[in-house]
N, C-alpha and C positions, 0 to 999 in steps of 0.2 A: 229818361224822356217824360217828357210832359204834355197835358191835354192840349192840345189848339186853342181853348181859354183862357191861359196867358198870353194870346194876340187879343190885342186891340179890337172891338168888336165892329165894325165898319162899318155903316151901312155904304150897300153898291149904290152909288149916286152918279158914279164914270161912266163916260163910254170905254170900251175895246171889247176887240173878241171874246173875254174870256167873262168880263163882266158881263157882257149884255148876253150872254150865251148862256148866264148863270141867271138873271134877270127873263127870259124869255124863261126860265122852266121855275120861274115864282119866286128863286130866292132872292134874298135880300140883303143882307147883312155875311160878311167875312166869315163869324162862327157857321152860319147855313150851310155856304160852301164848304167851310171844313167836316162838317160832317156828313153832306151830302157825299165829299171823297172818299172819306174814310169808311163810310158803311161803302160803296163798291166795292164786290167783288177782288179779292188781289188774283191780275194776271199779265202774263205777258203779249200786250199791244201787238196790232201786226205792224206799225208804223211807229216809232219812239218819235219821229220828227214832226208829226203833226199835232200840234197842241189838242184838238177837237176831239182826236180819237181815242180821248176817257167817253166823252159823250157819245160820239157813235158806235162804241163798244159795248160801255156801261161795263167798264172794268176796268182796271189800273198796276203796274206795278210802283215799286216804289220810284223808278224814275218819271212814268208818266202823273201820278200821284202830285209830286211836289212841284214839277214844271206847273202845273195846272192853276197850283195856288202860292208860286213865287211870282208867276206871270200877273195874278190877277191881285196880288198886293203890291204889282209894281205900277199897274193899273192905278189902284187905291192911294199910291205917293205912302207905302205902308215899306218899314224898313224889316220883311221877312222876305228872308234869303234860300236859298236852293245851296244846301253842302254835299258834301260827296263823304265821305269818311271810309276809313278802310280796320274792317272789324275780325278778332282772330276766331276763325271759324271751326267747331268742336264739334264731336260728338252730342255730347248736352246741348250744345246750340240748336245741332241738323245732322238729324237720325241718320246716319249711313255715314257721315264723314271719317270716324273711324279708320274705315277701310281705304281711303285717301289715304288719311293721314301714315297709313302702317306701310304704304307701298311706297309712299314715296319719302318713310321717314322724318315726318315733318313734327313739331308741337303742334300745330296750327295751321289752318288754309287761309292765308289773309284776301280776303273778299272786300268788295264794295259795296255798301250802302247809302241809299239817297236819305235825307231828313231834313227838316226846314227850322232856322236859327233866327230868333227873335231876341234882339241884346246879350245877356246870357243865358237864356232858353232855350233846350233841344224841343223838336217837337216829331213824330215820325207817324205821320195818316194812313201806312200800313200795318202799325201795330193793330195787332185783335186780329190779324184780317189772317183766312188761313192762307200764308205764304212761303212754308214748307220749313217756317222755323220752329223751334220747341220755346218761344220766349223770345222777349224783348229783348235789342239790342243796346248794352249799356256801355259797353265799354271799346273805345278804339283805339288802331295803333297809328292814325293821324285823319285828321280832321281838316277837309279846303270847302271856302264857299266858292261856288262858279253859278254862271248864268242859268236860270232858268231850266235851258231846252240844251244845255248839252251835247254834243255828239258826241257819238257812240266814240269815233275816232279819241277824239279829246279827251275823255274819259277815260279811255286807255292809257293815253299818253301822261295824264296824270297819275294813274295808280303804277305804270311802268315809272315814272320820275321820283315816288313815295317810296315804292319800294326800293329804290337802288339807295335813297338818301335816307327816307328813316326808319326802315321796317327790316332790311338786310343785317344793316348793323348792329339793330339784338344783340347780346348775348346767345338767347336761344336759336338763331337761326346765325351762327354763325360762319355754321359748316355747308349751308344752301344753298343752292345756286340757281339765279333766276330763270332759266331755262326748266328747275325743275319747280319751280314754283308755278310758273303759268302752264306747264301742263296737267299739274294738278290744280289747277284753277280750271282748267276748259271742263275736268271731272267732277269739280265742284259744283257749273253752271248747271250741268246736268244734270248733275242729283236736285239740286234748289227743286226747275222743273217737273223731277221725278214728284219729288214730295209736294209738290203744291196740288197735283190730281188723286193724289190717294186719296 
C-alpha cells in the first residue's frame, strides 16, 4: 500500500454531502480529508450505510473510511475508487488466527478488506490504525472495484463468488469446502473485533 499523497491534491470546491461536511470542518483539500479520515480511530460503526456515521461517531472501519473518501472523490470528479480485496489471514497478520486455522485445517483464512485505488496505486486509510492486525495487508488473493457504499449483502455475495471462482481452485485449498471456510470466517470476524479492543 502507498500513502494517500499518490492522489491528486484537489481543492474541495464542489458541493455534495461529503464535500460540504469536510468544508464545514475547515478541511479544504482531498489530502486534508484523507489525513482526517486516516487519523480517526478504527472501529466498527453502528450503521455502515450512513455515510455521515464516520463524522457522527468519530471513528470508522475500512468499510466506512474508504466509502467516505471514495464518495468525496466522486463529488470531486476524481478517479479514486473503492476496492474490496480478499486476503489470506494468518497468525503472523492477526494474532489468534492459528487456533482457527488448526480447528478447520486451513492454511489461511480468506477475509475481506477494503482500500482505495487510483490508477495503479493502492491506498489503505486504515493502515497504522489499531485495527486488529499486526501489520499492513500487502497480498491479496482477489480484488475487485466496487461502489463506495456497497451493501453488506452485495459484499458477501462478492465474497462467495470470489471464493468459488478464484480462491477455492487454488492448490492449497483444494480439499477445503465452502461451508468450512464460512464457519472459520465467522470466527475470524469475532477475533478481529476482539483484537481491536485489546
